[in-house]
N, C-alpha and C positions, 0 to 999 in steps of 0.2 A: 609676251605680246610684241609683235613686230610693227614698228612704225616705218612708213615709207614716205619719201619726199612728197610734199604737197604739189599737185600738178599746177598750182598757181604760183609756185615759188619764183617764177621769172617775172611775175607782176610786182615790180618794185613799189608801185603806189600802194598795193594791198599790204605789202610787207613793211611799209613805212621806212624804206631805206635800210632794212636790216640785211644780214647776210642771207644769200640765196639758199644756204644750207641750214638756216635756223628755223625754217617753217616746215613742220611735219604734219602728216595726216595719218591718223590711225584707221584701221579697217572699219567699215560701216557697222554700227551697232556696238562697237567697243568703246570703252571709256576708261582712261587712266584716272586714278584717284587724284582729285584736285584739279583736273584739267577742265578748261572751259569747253562746253559743247557748242556745236554749230548746227546748221540745217541738216536734216536727214540723218542725224546721229553721228555726223562726221566731226572730227576734231582738228582744228588748226591750232597748234600749240607753238608759239614763238619761243625761241631759246629753249628748246626741248632738251634740257641738260641731262635727262636720264639716258640719252643716247650715248653721250661721251663721258659721263661722270664728271663733268667740269663743275667744280664748286667755287670758282673764282667769283668775287662780287661783280654784279652787273655794273656797267659803265653808263653814266648819264651825262649829257652835255648841259651845262648851266651857263646861260648868256649873261654873266654878270661877275662882279668881284667875289672872290672866295678867300677866306682866311680861317685859320684854325680857331677853335673854341667859339665859333659864331654859328648861329642858325640861319638858314635861308629858306624861303618859300619857293618851291619849284613853280615855274610858269605853267599855265594850263597844259600846253603840249607835252612838256617834259613830265608833268605830274601824271597825265594820262598814260604816257609810255611806261613810267615806272610802276604805277599801281594797276593798270588794266592789261598792259601787254606783258611786262616782266612779272606782274603779280607780286610785287614787293609789299611787305607789311611792316608795321611798327617793330623796331628792333633789328630789322634786316640791315646788313652791311651793304654799302654801295660806294662806288668810286665816281667822283665828280671831276670834270675838267672843263675849262672855259677857254682854251686856246692859248694860254700864256706859257705853255711848255711844261707845266707841272700837272700832277693829278692829286686829288684830295680824297683821303680816306674819310668816309662819313657813315652815319647811321640814320636810318629813317626814324624820326621822332614821333610824328603824328601823320595819320592818313585820314583825311576827311573827304566828304563828297566833293569831287572836282579839284582836290588839292592835296599837297603833301609838304611837310616841313622836315628838313634834313639838318642834322648837326654835324658840322665839319670837325674832324678829329685832328688830322695832321696833313701837312703839305709835303709831297714827295717830288723830287726832281727826277723824272724818268725820261730819258731821251730815246725816242724810237724813230727819229727822222732818218731819211736815207743819207748815205754818204755823198750821193750826187744830187745836185739840184736840177730838176727837170721841169721846165715850163711847157705845158701842153697847149698847142694851138689846134683845137679840134673843130673842123667844119661841121656845121649843124647836120644832124641826122634825125630821122623821124622816130617818134614815139619812144618806146622803151630802149631803143638802141643808144640814145644819148644818155639816158639815165644809167644804163649798164656801163657805158664808157666812163662816166664820172665816178661811179662807185668803185669800179675796179682800178681806175687810175689812182684814186686816193689810197686804196689798199696797197698799191704797189709803190707808194711813196712820192707821188707827183707833188711839186711845190705849189703850183698854181694852174688854173685851167682857164683858157680863153675860148669861149664859143665864137665861131666865125661864120659869117654868111658868105658862102661861095656860090659860084654860078650854077652848079649842079645840085645845090642843097634843095631837097624836096620841101623842107619846112621853110616857110616864109613868116617871120614874126614881126608884127607891128610893134610900136614902142611899148604900149601897155602890156600886151601879151608877152613880149620879150622879157619885160621886167618880172612878170609873174613866173615865167619859166626859169629865169636865173635864180629867183628866190627858191623855187622848188629844187633846182640842181644843187644849190647851197645846202639845203636841208638833206639831200641825198649824201652830200659830202660829209656833213656832220654825222649822219647815221653810219657811214662807213668808218669814221674815226671812232665812234662808240664801239663798233665791232672789232676793229683791227688793233686798237690800243694806242693810236696816235694821239698826242696831246697838243698838237698844233693843227688847226683846221685850215686846209688849203683854200684860198679865196677863189670863187668863181666870178670872173670879170663879166661886165655887161657885154651883150652881143655886139660885135663890131664887124664891119666889112673886112674881108681878107686883105684888101689893099691898105686899109688903115692900119691893120696889125703889122703888116710888113714895113710900112713907113716908120711906125713907132719902134719896131725892132731894129731898123737901120740906124736909128738915133741912139740905141742902147747897146753899148759895146761890152756889157757884162757877159753876154752870151758868147762863149768861145767856140761853141760847137752847135751851129744851127743845122738841123737835120730835116730833110723833106722826104717823107715816105712816098716812094714811087715804084710801081711794079715794072717800070721800063728802065729803071736805073741799072747801071753795071756794077756799082760799088755795093758791097755787102757791109752790114753793120760792124762785123768783127774786124773789118779792114780799117776802120776809123781809129785815129789815135785816142788814147785815154784822155778825157777832157780834164783840164786844170781848173775849170770854172763851170758856170751854169750851161745847161743844154736846153735849146729850144727845139721841141719836136712838133712838126707840122704834119697833121693827118687830114686826108680829104674826106668828102662826103660820099654818099652812094654814087657810084659812077666815077669817083675820083675827081681830081682837079682838071680843069681844061688845060690844053697846051699853053694857052696864054698865061694862065695862073702859074703853072709850073715855071714858065720862062721868067715871070716876074719874081718868083721866089728865088730862082737861080741868080738873077741879077742882084738880089738882096743878100747874096752870100750863102744861101742854103745849099747844103750838099745833098743831092739826090741819093737815096739809099733804098735797096730792095730787101725784103725779108723772105729770101728763098725764091724758088721758081713758081710758087703758087700765088694767085691773086686773093688777097684777104678781104673780108667784108670790112666796112667802115668801123663796126663795133669791135672788130678783132685786131685790126692793124696797130692802133696805138697801144693797146694792151699787150700785144705780143712784143712790140718794140720796147716798152717799159720793162717787161720781164727780162728781155734779153740784155738790156742795159744794166739791170740790177745784177745779172749773172756775170756780165763782163767787167763792170766797173764799180758795182755797188756792194750791197750787203747780203747777197744770196750765197 
């Protein structure tokens, strides 16, 4: 029986921040043993391990202290993810992480309605962070574009993400709505860590105006290579020197930065860089730059 990618796999909200390739749909009227069914006989099966034969324990984020030989109760969101999405049962192995840089081998002890108890077995120091520290300043983009950028940036090893309000940003977020979106993007980042194996969760900063971000960066001299993505730049990424410290990557919204914003960034020390002769979409530019940096200076 052949499974094809779900046509809703780009809907990150539906997939709860999981990998875009982890949501599969079987042909109508077909059902794999043990698979949950959906409307019209279709099946959406997250982490469809039959496809790849991957038998590694599932990873679940736990927002609290973890230590060996102790049991912990998963919070409702994590319990739902483990028991309803991953379909874990009592006795199943699982890997927990809480962002402290380690991962914890554990076993599901009990599964009850709306909850699950997990017994931690051992702590393992596993380092999967990138060799280069890249801070991404991403101008706000609309809808799933921003979620996609956050998810893929985390998978590519970004150290932190700063959502920025720019002149051409289509999305305008008031204070309360901005806080909710940042919380959602942080959840997307956690989901990306669950999928890619990172044990440190990159923080998503509160939404800030571009000018404020540039002022703060000007007072922070830890960034030895501030990079501004611009299709009008003459310098290519490969022409930059290998950084000896952190990189700050600045990516624009739909329509790009205004000339005034680019000028402000240049005065703040940012080096304009282009990624080839083609103009990339906002959700593509930062991801392409991160991948190129990993290939040039990182762990690719």
